[in-house]
C-alpha positions in Angstrom: -15.3 -20.6 -29.7 -16.3 -17.9 -27.4 -15.1 -17.5 -23.8 -17.5 -18.2 -21.0 -17.8 -15.3 -18.3 -18.3 -16.6 -14.5 -18.6 -14.7 -11.6 -16.7 -15.3 -8.4 -19.4 -14.2 -6.2 -22.1 -16.3 -7.8 -23.7 -18.8 -6.4 -24.6 -19.4 -2.1 -21.7 -19.5 -0.1 -23.6 -21.7 2.3 -24.8 -24.7 0.1 -21.3 -25.8 0.3 -21.3 -26.2 3.8 -18.2 -24.8 6.5 -15.6 -24.9 3.1 -15.3 -25.5 -0.2 -12.0 -25.3 -2.8 -13.2 -24.7 -6.4 -10.1 -24.7 -8.7 -10.6 -21.8 -11.3 -7.4 -22.4 -13.3 -4.6 -24.7 -13.6 -1.5 -25.5 -15.4 1.9 -26.7 -14.8 3.2 -24.1 -12.6 0.1 -21.8 -11.3 -3.6 -23.7 -9.7 -5.9 -20.6 -8.6 -8.5 -21.3 -6.6 -11.9 -19.9 -5.5 -12.5 -20.6 -1.4 -15.7 -20.3 0.1 -15.4 -20.4 4.2 -18.6 -20.4 6.5 -16.9 -19.7 9.9 -14.2 -22.2 9.3 -11.0 -23.1 11.6 -8.8 -25.2 10.3 -9.3 -28.8 12.8 -7.0 -28.7 16.2 -2.8 -29.5 15.8 -3.3 -29.3 11.6 -1.0 -27.2 10.1 -0.9 -26.3 6.0 2.7 -27.3 5.0 2.8 -26.9 1.3 5.6 -27.4 -1.5 4.4 -24.4 -3.2 4.3 -20.6 -2.5 0.8 -19.2 -2.3 -0.6 -15.9 -2.6 -4.2 -15.5 -1.0 -6.5 -12.2 -1.0 -9.7 -11.5 1.1 -12.5 -10.9 -1.3 -15.1 -10.6 1.2 -15.5 -11.2 4.7 -12.6 -11.5 6.9 -10.2 -14.2 8.4 -7.5 -15.0 10.9 -4.1 -16.9 9.7 -1.8 -18.4 12.2 1.7 -19.3 12.2 3.6 -21.7 13.5 6.0 -19.4 15.5 2.2 -18.3 17.2 1.9 -14.9 14.8 -2.1 -13.8 14.4 -2.5 -12.0 11.0 -5.8 -11.0 10.5 -7.5 -10.5 7.2 -9.9 -8.5 6.3 -11.7 -7.3 2.4 -9.0 -6.2 -0.1 -6.0 -7.7 2.2 -3.6 -10.1 0.5 -0.3 -11.5 1.1 2.2 -14.2 -0.1 2.8 -17.5 2.2 6.0 -18.7 1.6 6.5 -22.9 0.6 7.0 -24.7 3.9 5.6 -22.0 6.0 3.7 -23.4 8.5 0.3 -21.9 8.7 -3.5 -22.5 9.8 -7.0 -20.8 9.4 -7.7 -19.7 12.7 -11.3 -18.3 11.5 -12.8 -16.8 9.2 -16.3 -14.7 9.2 -20.2 -16.1 8.4 -19.2 -16.0 4.7 -15.6 -15.1 3.7 -14.6 -15.6 -0.1 -11.0 -16.0 -0.7 -9.1 -16.1 -4.0 -6.1 -18.2 -3.5 -2.8 -18.6 -5.9 -0.5 -21.5 -5.8 2.8 -21.0 -7.5 4.6 -23.9 -8.2 8.6 -23.9 -7.9 10.5 -24.0 -11.0 
């Protein structure tokens, strides 16, 4: 069997609405997602509170993450960070064609 080559940048971002998640790989310890965001912001009062740590990188565009303590973290292309498990956060805003890669690391 020959491995299938795919491309993270292939496909229009605007065909998916304001935000689209695509799982690229998953096993019992890790999940890797491609996230396409179009001028997206989390709904008012919504916070991610995930049981796993999440490493994210902005591949294209820009975004601002907000943490429960009020800290705003701007991210440009190439910026990445690790969000520890249960650190409440939300997407304040993304650019019109932002592309992320997210790696969710399940705790052992």
